[in-house]
Steps between C-alpha positions, in 0.01 A plus 500: 500500500457360151367174642246697707376681188455172313314349796272803523423480126413131524274571797313770305449259210370235740258746659363589156406134457573488126751619244394744230471323165275732301582850393222755512601831348372781280508268199224274634333701779316829487521694825252782554605755764229749597646718774629187672706711741178609672448141618763567768248720683200269448361265770700177530193296420426285196162374378573194286202527268585211266756221481438261212720259309384340175654164403426374149410131500354451153503679165287439192512652155349432161534636151249459219553548129164538329421333173265572213502532125842566357591747229427359154205293620459126517719463808370521855673461834373427848601665824816390680531546876809424705465484877760457771455461875796484737470438875737498796553177693689442824388790717170500690284794611602444863867540393415836344312601814793413728739687275278808488473495880881500528537791257231700681643439847848596380364823348298600808800428723712738291233772510495470878879505500479844335292621792153467344188378673327272248120493470266295282123508455475308828612790713460834320143542622209619290560774244257664259673381182443130581137542606301211351811307398578148621814364660703211362742327737790273412607234462304475178552407136292649218504329160264745328682832528750439219439228242738208542650634823443452871479823699637419845430708811728446803386368834452776755418761238158651430381754241180659370315441173198685367333178390567146385326377187314169481804351326725609786673797334574795725395854407662802662318773309808715530569741216868492394588258775449160342708224653514295182398517137389206288862444397631509856629856480464748785386859482624783719362537852614858544175667396134447583393336827829446681576867579141531629540189715829632637333825597217315675763302694679809627760501218598138562704360208281281276689209344403276209706197401429295188730243335444284191702179446420329166651159426413457131530679169273445199535643150215466249559575130353432159682482168408381150187316611659340804410570864779453752534530876827436679586533865691368795648581839595861569495570874536867582400789719306670224333794675546638848375805686575646841318828570541719807242781506492758779256788550280679249591807299278804543445592136166424327457221244605136520632422847877482512736432790683751713802269482556165329753245383393241242715230344378320187681212330500589130691203353471131595768343717560136405523241778730210412561155646135399555370358170684314227525669163203372300305609195165373374331560166155466352453536125186478288479529122189587300324215322443575134224376270481569126158479336364574151399863455137396452474309826252666734577295811827388649653417837843571644636341814599739781821381664581552867818394675494505881799412717532484878845536656650542843814657637622344821687638798603412853285693749788586733712626211212707363442656842867577561568651159181702460542655845833655406397763240176577687679571828770698322242711316316575824830579676587740219162672539560543874844639428340768281263591786796510738681741268202733500473490877869591521448804283642345183346462157334160455689380196782271388 
C-alpha cells in the first residue's frame, strides 16, 4: 500500500512537468478577491485579452555632476558625466519567442483543463468597445514598448490595440488598465474597460497577463563632485500580473467587475543559475581650473566616461530557468481562480 502511494505521488509530479522551486505567498503577491465565489456561476468562457512578456536585453544609465564657480571664487569646475551600458549576450529573439510560445501553450492548456473555452481577438467576433481598433497577431516582438526590453507575443495569440505610433509603440487608451508603465510596472485591470468588455461578451471572463523579466540592475549616484554608475547581472521576475475579470457591476461611476480575482507580484523574485555574478562601474570626476579673480574668460574640460559591458548566458539555461517562476506564478493565479469557483476565498 505504501509503495502504491509513493508511485502515485511520483506520477502526479511527472504529470505536473516541473517541480516547484519558487514560493509565491502573501509576502510577495497581492491577491485581490472581488466576490470571486460568484465566478462559479459565470459562463465557462475566457477572453484572453492580453498575454505579454517583457525580457530586458539592455540597460543604460548616466549620472551628471554639474560644475561652475566654487565658493570663495577663483576656482571653477566642469561637468562630470558617468555612463554605463550593459547588454545581454547568448540568447536570441527567436529563443525568447519559442520560450514565450511554450509558456502560453502551457497556460492555455491549463485553462482548458479547468473547463474553460478560451477565446482571443481572432474568435470573439465584433464588439462595440473595439470598434476602430486594430488587431495584432503573434508571433511578434516589439522593441519599442518598454525601453531596453523586448515585448514578446506568443504564436497563435491575437489582441486588439487602439493604435500603433510611428515608432511602433502600442496605445490602448484604457483608463486604469495600463499593461505597463515606463518602469515596467503593471496597473490593475479590475476597473475601467474590462468589466464593460465582459458584459458585451455575455459575462465572459476577461483575462490579462503581463510579466516583466529584467536581467540587469543599474545604480547611479553622485557624491563630492564625482558621478558614479554601477551595475551588473540581476535576473528576476520583477513584476507580474494575472487578472480575471467577470461581469460588470450595476452601480454608477467607474466600471467595476461583478466578480474578479487579480494577482500582482509586489516584490521581485530572483532567478539564479543563468548569469555569472558580475559588477561594472563607471566613474567620472569633475575637472577643476583655478584662475585669477580678475580673469574674464576661462575654460574647463567636461569629462565623460562611457563603458560598454555584456553579461553572457546559455540560451537553453536561460529558457529553462526563466520559465520556472513564470509558470509557477501563472499556476498560482489559476489556483486562486479555482478557489473562488469552489466557493472559497481567493487568498493564501
